[in-house]
C-alpha positions in Angstrom: -75.6 -10.6 99.5 -75.7 -12.7 96.7 -79.0 -10.9 95.6 -78.0 -7.8 96.7 -74.6 -7.8 94.5 -76.4 -9.2 91.4 -79.0 -6.4 91.7 -76.1 -3.7 92.1 -74.7 -5.2 88.9 -77.9 -5.3 86.9 -78.7 -1.3 88.2 -75.1 -0.4 87.5 -75.3 -1.8 84.0 -78.4 -0.4 83.3 -77.1 2.9 84.2 -74.1 2.7 82.3 -75.6 1.8 79.1 -76.0 4.7 76.5 -78.4 5.9 74.4 -77.0 5.9 70.7 -78.0 9.7 69.1 -77.6 10.3 65.3 -74.9 13.2 64.8 -76.0 15.3 62.0 -73.1 17.2 60.9 -74.6 20.4 59.2 -73.8 21.6 55.2 -73.3 24.7 55.1 -75.0 26.2 52.3 -72.9 27.0 49.4 -73.5 30.5 47.7 -72.8 30.2 44.0 -73.3 33.9 43.0 -71.7 35.3 46.3 -71.8 39.6 46.4 -68.7 41.1 45.2 -66.0 40.9 42.6 -66.9 39.1 39.2 -65.6 38.3 36.3 -65.9 36.1 32.8 -63.8 35.9 30.0 -66.1 34.8 26.7 -64.7 33.4 23.3 -68.0 33.9 20.5 -68.5 33.2 17.2 -71.3 33.9 14.8 -72.1 36.4 11.6 -72.6 40.1 11.7 -72.7 40.0 7.7 -69.9 37.7 7.4 -67.9 34.9 9.7 -67.6 36.7 13.4 -65.1 35.5 16.0 -64.1 37.2 18.9 -63.2 37.2 22.8 -64.3 39.2 25.3 -63.7 39.9 29.0 -65.9 41.8 31.6 -65.0 42.6 35.1 -67.7 44.1 37.9 -69.1 43.7 40.9 -71.8 41.6 41.4 -74.5 43.3 43.9 -76.5 40.1 44.8 -76.7 36.6 43.5 -78.8 37.7 40.3 -77.4 40.9 39.3 -73.9 42.0 37.6 -72.9 45.1 36.5 -69.5 45.9 35.3 -67.1 47.0 32.4 -64.9 45.0 29.6 -63.6 44.8 26.2 -63.5 42.6 23.1 -61.4 41.7 20.6 -63.1 40.5 17.6 -62.7 40.5 13.4 -63.8 43.7 13.5 -61.3 45.1 16.4 -61.4 46.2 19.4 -65.0 47.3 21.8 -64.9 48.9 24.9 -68.3 48.3 26.4 -70.4 48.3 29.9 -72.7 45.4 31.0 -75.3 44.0 32.9 -76.1 40.4 33.4 -79.5 39.5 35.3 -79.4 36.1 36.3 -83.0 34.5 37.0 -82.4 32.4 39.9 -79.8 32.5 42.9 -79.7 28.5 42.4 -76.0 26.3 40.8 -77.7 26.5 37.6 -79.6 29.6 36.4 -80.6 31.2 33.1 -79.9 35.0 32.3 -80.3 38.0 30.0 -76.5 40.1 29.4 -76.1 43.7 27.4 -73.1 44.9 26.5 -73.8 48.5 25.4 -70.3 50.3 23.9 -68.3 51.5 21.1 -65.5 50.2 18.7 -62.1 51.7 19.2 -60.6 51.3 15.7 -63.9 52.5 13.5 -64.7 56.1 13.5 -67.9 55.7 11.1 -70.1 54.3 13.0 -68.6 52.8 16.4 -71.4 51.1 17.9 -71.2 48.0 20.0 -74.0 46.2 21.5 -74.5 42.6 22.4 -78.2 41.4 23.9 -77.8 37.6 25.1 -79.7 34.9 26.7 -78.1 31.8 28.7 -77.6 29.4 30.9 -74.8 29.5 33.6 -73.4 26.8 35.4 -71.5 27.4 38.7 -69.2 24.4 40.0 -68.9 26.4 43.6 -68.8 30.0 44.8 -65.3 30.9 42.8 -66.0 29.4 39.1 -68.6 28.3 36.3 -69.1 27.9 32.9 -71.7 29.6 30.6 -73.4 29.5 27.8 -75.8 32.3 25.8 -76.7 32.9 21.8 -78.4 36.2 21.0 -78.4 39.7 19.0 -74.8 41.4 17.8 -74.8 45.1 16.2 -71.2 45.9 15.4 -70.5 48.8 12.6 -73.6 49.2 11.5 -73.9 45.5 11.1 -76.8 43.0 12.4 -76.5 39.3 13.3 -76.1 36.6 15.7 -73.6 35.4 18.0 -73.1 32.6 20.5 -71.0 33.0 23.4 -69.0 30.3 25.7 -68.0 32.0 28.8 -65.5 31.0 31.6 -66.2 32.6 35.0 -64.5 33.1 38.0 
């Protein structure tokens, strides 16, 4: 009887033991540049025949993690400009180089109202809602050509 009790206790103990399993929490991948509304504000500085300072804002639609199309306005030392804007991110990753182009007109200048900027830069998204960008490039405003640097806040 004693032997049987020990055997039953041993079998019960072996059957109750559990196997440890590793619990993996699946991390949901963050989409750094989701489809939908996208906007940013930039502070700019450079030289267009003379020192140039300005601030601009662009708002529009991001069709995929790489392509943004929108419009905006710029207030700078030359006046107020309205423009269309296209930005292409080369990768959908958190940090991505991009190419940005703006084409529009200066509202206050009648002689030669063109406003063109082409810039290359890098953006870093902190999450799907906001990020920072830095770019440098060409600017043409009112028949004057030069260069500009842009520091932006994306939302």
